[in-house]
N, C-alpha and C positions, 0 to 999 in steps of 0.2 A: 269396909274397904279402907277407911282411914287407919284402923287398928293394924291391918296388914301392912300398909305402907310404913307405919311407924316402927313396926318390929323388924322390917327389912332394911331400914335406913341405917347406914353404918355410923356408929358414934364417932364424933369428931376426934377424940383422943386416939382412936385406932387408925385414923387415916395416915398419919405421918409414919408410924412404925410399919404399916402395911406397904406404903410406898417405898420405904427404905429396904424392906425385904425383897420387893420386886426388883429394885435396882441392884441389890446385892446378887440376886440370882441371874438376872438377865444381862447386866453389863459385861460380865466376862464372855458370854456368848457373842454379844455384839462386837466386843473387842477382837474375838477370834475371826469373825466374818470380815471386819474392817481390815485386819492385817493379812487376810488370805491373798496370796498372789494369784488372782484369778487369771491373768494372762498366761501364767505358767502352769495352770492346773493340769492341762493335758500332758505336758511334758513331765511333770512330777509324777503323775499317775502311771505314765508309761515307763518310768525308771525301773530297772530290773528288781531292785530290792523292794520297792513299793508294790509292784505287781505280785511278787511272791508272797508278801505279807497279806495282801488282800485275798489272794486265792486261798492261802492256808487258813485265814480267819473264817472265810465263808464256808469252806469245806468242814473245818473242825467244829464250828458252831452248829452246822446242820447235822453232823453226825452226833454231836452231844445232845441236840434236841431230839433226834430219833431215839437215842438210847434212853433219854429221860422219859419219852412217851412210853417206850416199851416197859420200863420199870416203874415209872411214877404213877401212871394211871391205875394199875392194880393196887399200888400202895395207897393212893388216895381213896379207892373204894374200901379198903380195909379200915382206914381211919374214919370214913364217913358212915359205913354201914355195918361193920363188924361189931359184935358185942363182946369181943374178947377182952380180958382184963389187961390193964397196962396200956390202953390206947393213949391216955394222956401223956404217959412217959414216952411212948413211941412218937407221938406228935412233937413233943419237945425235942427229941433227938433229931427228928427230921428237919426241924427248923433251926438247929444249931448252926449250919453253914451260913445262914442269913446274918448272924451276928458275930460269927467267928472271923477274926482277921484273916484275909485270904492267904497271907504268908504262913500263918499257923496251919491253915488247911493244907498248904503245900507240904509242909514238914510232916503232917500226919499222913498224907498220901505216900510220902517217901518212906516212912517207917512201916507202912503196910505193903506197898508194891515195889519198894526198892530191892536190890539184889539180896540184902540181908533182912528184908522185911518179912512180916508174918505170911503174906501170900506170895510176895516176890521171890523169896528163896525157893519155895516149892515150884513156882513157874520156871525158875532158872534151872533147878536140878532136874525137873521132869521133862520140860519141853525145850529148854535152852532159850527161853524168852526173857528178855530184859526190857522193862517198860520205861524206866526213867530216861529222860533226854531223848525221847522219840516222839513222833507225831501222835502215836497212841496215847502217850502221856498227856499231851495237850487236850485230847478229847476227854480223857478221864478227869483231868483237873477242871475243865469247863463243866462237865456233867456234875461234878461234886458241888460246885458253887451255884449252878443254875437249876438243878432239878427241884429244889424246894419251892421255887416260884411256880413251877408247873403243879406240884403236889397240892399246894395251898389253893391255887385257883380251881383245880378239878374237885378237890374236897368241898370247897364252898359251893360249887355248882351241883354236886351230888346232894348236899344237904338241902339246897333250895329246890331241887327237882321234886315234882309231885310223885310220891311213891304209889299212888293209886294205879298208875299205868302198869307198874311192875306187878302189883297185886292181881290185876285183871289178867295179865299174861300168865301168871302162875295158876289162876283158876281155870284157864283154858288149856292147861297141861304143858305149858312151856317149862323146860328145865331152867336151872339157875344160869347156866352158861348161855343158853339161847336167849333168855330174858336180858342178860347183860349185853349180848351182841346186838339184838334186834330192838330193844326198848331203851335200856339205860344209856348206852353210848349215843344214840341219836338225841336223847333228851339233854345230855350234858355236852353235846358237840361244841356249842359256842364257848363254854368254859374251857374245854380242852384246847380249842383254837387260841383263845386268849392266853392261856397258860403257856402254850407252845411258843407264841410270839414273845412273851416276856422271857421265857427260858432262852430262846435264841438270842435275843438282844443282850441278856446278861452274859451268856457264853461269849458273845462277840467282844464284849468289853472286859473280859477277865484278864487280870494282870498278875496279881500277887502269887496265887497258887500255881499259875502256869510257869512263871520264871523260876519258882522254887523247885517244882517237881519236874518240869520239862526243859528248863534252860532257855537260852536265847540264841539259837542257831539258825541263821538265815536259810530259808528254804525247807527247814525241817520242823522247827518249833517256834520260829519268830512270827508271832501274830501281829496284828495292827497295833494294839496297845504297846507291845514290846518294841515295835519299830518306831513308834512315836517317842518313846523314852530314849532310844538310841539316837534317833535322828535329831532330837532336840539338842544334843551335844555337838553335832558335827554339821547338820544341815537344817536350820530352823524352818526354812520354807517347806521342806518335805514333812517335817513334824506338823506344821500347820495344816497342810493338805490332808494328811491322814486324820488329823483331829476333826477336820470339817467332814470327812467321810463318815466318821463315827457319829458326829452330830446329826448328819443327815439320816443315818440309820435309826437313831433314837427318835427323831421327829417322825419318821415313817412308822415306827412302832406305836407312837402315841396316836397317829391317825388311824391305824388299824384297830386300835382299842377304843377309839372315840365313841362309836355307836354303843358299845357295851357299857362304857362309863355313863353316857348320857341316859341309857336305858335304866341303869340303876338309880341315877339321880332322880329321874322322873317318877320311878316307883316309890 
């Protein structure tokens, strides 16, 4: 018992740096809450520009999450269960958006989906579809930066899942697709849910790739982070209100994932 207490006691030289780290991370959030014009919160949220940014952010983040689920879950299965060569290279490519500067990601998207891009020129010539500086461009940009969070979470859940259930399903005559739908998906459902929440929160806060690829047009491509950037120059109170909304979403995300994190810690 005494040995356990001794090993869990924080060494004194670490207390001051730890306290400074907490202060460094928490004080800006406290400052944001202190400077929030709470009495004007309703009026600021009801302003036309703020409402449009909120609506567009929620809709685009939800669409980006849906697209990430549609494409990311199969990709996570390939990374976790497939024995194909080059999986390590594929995994590295999938995680590149996590470390890539968002502005660079926006430039890359523009070179692919722009009117003169690899895919964009074909879309323009064949269907007359132009993606940059549209709401669809917002969804694409958010999907690009947010999907890796979903893929990593689902891949981890697939690797941790007990494969014996799938083996039993196979011995009972279930095909691979049936096993995936009836056995694998229910097993990794918590991981998919956690990944979807992280993906949605990341998409909601996306800035660099969005402003580069989609622009900053009110009602069309101006999401909450872009509105914060613009409002900070002309209406600081509106910028603070939008920032508080984003902070509330982040805290809600942590609360949704709390049980999953605590479960891992207890394990």
